[in-house]
DRENRO-140469 format. One record per residue (C-alpha): x, y, z; residue in three letters. Coordinates in nm, 2 decimals. Each point is the difference from the previous one (the first is absolute). Layout:
residues N
R   east  north     up resn
R      X      Y      Z  ALA
...
***
This chain:
residues 229
R   east  north     up resn
R   4.90   7.54  -1.81  MET
R  -0.25  -0.29  -0.05  ALA
R   0.20  -0.27   0.15  ARG
R  -0.28  -0.13   0.22  ILE
R  -0.25  -0.03  -0.28  ALA
R   0.25  -0.14  -0.25  GLU
R   0.13  -0.26   0.25  ASP
R  -0.35  -0.11   0.08  LEU
R  -0.10  -0.01  -0.36  GLY
R   0.29  -0.23  -0.09  LEU
R  -0.07  -0.22   0.30  LEU
R  -0.36  -0.05  -0.10  LEU
R   0.10  -0.09  -0.35  LEU
R   0.26  -0.25   0.10  ASP
R  -0.21  -0.32  -0.05  ASN
R  -0.06  -0.26  -0.27  ALA
R  -0.27   0.19  -0.16  SER
R   0.19   0.33  -0.02  ALA
R  -0.32   0.17   0.10  GLN
R  -0.09   0.19   0.33  PRO
R  -0.02  -0.25   0.29  ALA
R  -0.30   0.19   0.15  LEU
R  -0.35   0.05  -0.14  ASP
R  -0.04   0.30  -0.22  ARG
R  -0.17   0.22   0.26  THR
R   0.25  -0.08   0.28  SER
R   0.29   0.03  -0.24  HIS
R  -0.10   0.35  -0.11  GLY
R  -0.07   0.12   0.35  ARG
R   0.33  -0.13   0.15  VAL
R   0.21   0.15  -0.28  LEU
R  -0.19   0.33   0.03  SER
R   0.08   0.00   0.37  ALA
R   0.37  -0.08  -0.08  ALA
R   0.02   0.30  -0.23  VAL
R  -0.14   0.22   0.28  LEU
R   0.26  -0.14   0.25  LEU
R   0.28   0.07  -0.25  ASP
R  -0.12   0.37   0.01  LEU
R  -0.02  -0.01   0.38  ALA
R   0.36  -0.14   0.03  TYR
R   0.12   0.28  -0.23  ALA
R  -0.18   0.24   0.24  CYS
R  -0.23   0.13  -0.28  ARG
R  -0.33  -0.10   0.17  ILE
R  -0.12  -0.07   0.36  ARG
R  -0.33  -0.03   0.19  PRO
R  -0.14   0.34   0.12  ALA
R   0.00   0.07   0.38  VAL
R  -0.23   0.19   0.23  ASP
R   0.17   0.34  -0.04  SER
R  -0.06   0.01  -0.38  GLU
R  -0.29   0.14  -0.19  PRO
R  -0.06  -0.34  -0.16  VAL
R  -0.19  -0.29   0.14  GLU
R   0.22  -0.21   0.23  VAL
R   0.13  -0.31  -0.18  GLY
R  -0.03   0.13  -0.35  ARG
R   0.31  -0.03  -0.21  LEU
R   0.16   0.33  -0.08  VAL
R   0.28   0.08  -0.24  ALA
R   0.31   0.17   0.13  LEU
R   0.22   0.25  -0.18  ILE
R   0.29  -0.13  -0.20  GLY
R   0.14  -0.05  -0.34  PRO
R  -0.21  -0.14  -0.28  GLN
R   0.06  -0.38  -0.01  PRO
R   0.12  -0.14  -0.33  THR
R  -0.09  -0.36   0.08  ASP
R  -0.31  -0.08  -0.21  PRO
R  -0.12  -0.25   0.27  VAL
R  -0.05   0.26   0.28  VAL
R  -0.05   0.32  -0.20  ALA
R  -0.38  -0.05  -0.07  PRO
R  -0.08  -0.08   0.36  ALA
R   0.19   0.31   0.12  LEU
R  -0.18   0.23  -0.25  GLN
R  -0.33  -0.14   0.11  MET
R   0.07   0.08   0.37  LEU
R   0.14   0.34  -0.09  LEU
R  -0.34   0.09  -0.15  ARG
R  -0.20  -0.13   0.29  ASN
R   0.08  -0.18   0.33  PRO
R  -0.17  -0.33   0.02  MET
R  -0.07  -0.27   0.25  SER
R   0.22  -0.31  -0.05  PRO
R  -0.31  -0.20  -0.11  ALA
R  -0.09   0.26  -0.26  ALA
R   0.36   0.03  -0.13  ALA
R   0.03  -0.38  -0.03  ILE
R  -0.33  -0.02  -0.18  ALA
R   0.11   0.27  -0.25  LYS
R   0.33  -0.16  -0.07  LEU
R  -0.08  -0.37   0.00  ARG
R  -0.12  -0.04  -0.36  ARG
R   0.32   0.14  -0.15  GLU
R   0.27  -0.09   0.27  ALA
R   0.09  -0.34  -0.13  ALA
R   0.03   0.11  -0.36  GLY
R   0.22   0.30   0.10  VAL
R   0.23  -0.22   0.22  VAL
R   0.03  -0.28  -0.26  PHE
R   0.08   0.25  -0.28  SER
R   0.28   0.14   0.21  GLN
R   0.14  -0.35   0.08  LEU
R  -0.02  -0.08  -0.37  GLU
R   0.18   0.32  -0.10  ARG
R   0.28  -0.09   0.25  ASP
R   0.04  -0.35  -0.15  GLY
R  -0.13  -0.20   0.30  HIS
R  -0.31  -0.15  -0.18  ILE
R  -0.16  -0.01  -0.34  HIS
R  -0.37  -0.01  -0.09  ARG
R  -0.14  -0.30  -0.19  VAL
R  -0.36  -0.01  -0.13  ARG
R  -0.16  -0.33   0.09  LEU
R  -0.22  -0.19  -0.24  GLN
R  -0.37   0.05   0.09  GLY
R  -0.34  -0.11  -0.11  ASN
R  -0.11   0.29  -0.21  SER
R  -0.36  -0.14  -0.02  PHE
R  -0.04   0.04   0.38  LYS
R   0.19   0.31   0.07  SER
R   0.17   0.29  -0.19  PHE
R   0.21   0.08   0.30  LYS
R   0.38  -0.04  -0.05  ARG
R   0.18  -0.21   0.26  VAL
R   0.37   0.04   0.05  TYR
R   0.29  -0.17   0.19  ALA
R   0.32   0.17   0.11  TRP
R   0.28  -0.25   0.01  PRO
R   0.32   0.10   0.17  LEU
R   0.30   0.08  -0.22  LEU
R   0.25   0.04   0.28  ASP
R  -0.03  -0.17   0.34  ARG
R   0.27   0.20   0.17  THR
R  -0.22   0.26   0.17  ARG
R  -0.29  -0.23   0.09  VAL
R   0.25  -0.26   0.15  ASP
R   0.15   0.27   0.21  GLU
R  -0.35   0.11   0.12  ILE
R  -0.09  -0.36   0.09  ARG
R   0.33  -0.06   0.18  ALA
R  -0.05   0.32   0.21  THR
R  -0.37  -0.09   0.06  LEU
R   0.09  -0.34   0.13  MET
R   0.29   0.13   0.21  SER
R  -0.23   0.26   0.17  VAL
R  -0.29  -0.25   0.06  LEU
R   0.19  -0.31   0.09  LEU
R   0.34   0.12   0.13  ASP
R  -0.13   0.32   0.17  GLN
R   0.23   0.23  -0.18  SER
R  -0.10   0.36   0.02  THR
R  -0.19   0.12  -0.30  PRO
R   0.08   0.32  -0.17  ASP
R  -0.30   0.24  -0.03  PRO
R  -0.09  -0.11  -0.35  ALA
R   0.00  -0.37   0.08  MET
R  -0.20   0.07   0.32  ALA
R  -0.26   0.18  -0.21  ALA
R  -0.02  -0.29  -0.25  LEU
R  -0.04  -0.25   0.28  ILE
R  -0.27   0.22   0.17  SER
R  -0.20   0.01  -0.32  LEU
R   0.01  -0.37  -0.07  LEU
R  -0.09  -0.08   0.36  HIS
R  -0.29   0.24  -0.01  THR
R  -0.16  -0.14  -0.31  VAL
R   0.07  -0.36   0.11  ASP
R   0.23  -0.03  -0.30  GLY
R   0.31  -0.16   0.15  MET
R  -0.12  -0.35  -0.11  SER
R  -0.02   0.13  -0.36  ALA
R   0.38   0.06  -0.01  VAL
R   0.14  -0.26   0.24  LEU
R  -0.04  -0.38   0.03  SER
R   0.08  -0.12   0.35  LEU
R  -0.09  -0.28   0.24  ASN
R  -0.25   0.06   0.28  GLU
R   0.26   0.05   0.27  ARG
R   0.18   0.26  -0.21  ALA
R  -0.33   0.17  -0.07  TRP
R  -0.08   0.05   0.37  GLU
R   0.34   0.17   0.04  TRP
R  -0.04   0.21  -0.32  VAL
R  -0.35   0.13   0.09  ARG
R   0.11   0.10   0.34  SER
R   0.32   0.17  -0.13  ARG
R  -0.19   0.18  -0.28  ALA
R  -0.26   0.12   0.25  GLY
R   0.27   0.15   0.22  ASP
R   0.15   0.18  -0.30  ILE
R  -0.34   0.13  -0.12  ALA
R  -0.06   0.15   0.35  SER
R   0.31   0.22  -0.04  GLY
R   0.26  -0.18   0.21  THR
R   0.26   0.05  -0.27  TRP
R   0.02   0.38   0.07  VAL
R   0.32   0.08   0.19  ARG
R  -0.07   0.10   0.36  GLU
R   0.31   0.22   0.01  SER
R   0.00   0.30  -0.22  GLU
R  -0.21  -0.13  -0.29  PRO
R   0.02   0.18  -0.33  GLU
R  -0.29   0.22  -0.11  LEU
R  -0.05  -0.21  -0.31  ALA
R  -0.04  -0.31   0.22  GLU
R  -0.25   0.16   0.23  VAL
R  -0.20   0.14  -0.29  ASN
R  -0.01  -0.34  -0.17  LEU
R  -0.10  -0.18   0.32  ALA
R  -0.28   0.25   0.07  VAL
R  -0.13  -0.03  -0.36  THR
R   0.02  -0.38   0.01  ILE
R  -0.22   0.01   0.31  ALA
R  -0.26   0.22  -0.17  ALA
R  -0.01  -0.21  -0.32  ILE
R  -0.02  -0.33   0.18  ARG
R  -0.32   0.11   0.17  GLN
R  -0.18   0.01  -0.34  VAL
R   0.20  -0.27  -0.19  LEU
R  -0.07  -0.30   0.21  ALA
R  -0.27  -0.23  -0.15  PRO
R  -0.22   0.04   0.31  ARG
R  -0.02   0.37  -0.05  SER
R  -0.22  -0.03  -0.32  GLY
R   0.16   0.32  -0.14  ALA
R   0.00   0.03  -0.37  SER
***
């Protein structure tokens, strides 16, 4: 179920340092948002609307089977207890989101954790890297990302969500290296996708619509200019 969060997590670790390509705060927030979008695509959460006895825009949990995926289960349980604004949900999840996503990727054999040598006299904090063990999945993610951004292929909903999140946090440059001409094209294309142009105009599926609506709600608080925590 957690394809968006896992794909984003792998992409952000795919660099020479094998550490998240965004700063700690941005990384935690964007992975938390990805977990929420995985739930939205599974039709397990959505923003409340006017006709409901919940403040408009708060994320509410929907009836369904208990998820077995350890990446999304804590977020769903949190929202089952209490509907929250996207900002509050991201703030609650952000400290643990990266660890949960990386642990799942490690269990599935995509990465492994390596403790880095640190200066114990300056800090007792443990620092880790997560080198890739198998490039198959991340290479597929990159190929699809480049096809969507540069060749204008139509993204599936999960890739559209991933692009929307990276665009919103100004994180595209953290995972891609392009010349200036290509960047102009990529920023424009990513902006179009983030605005929801990927949703099919003719008979879109409920999951697609629910995901697009939730992306719009989350982008309002995730952008750096929003100042949300």
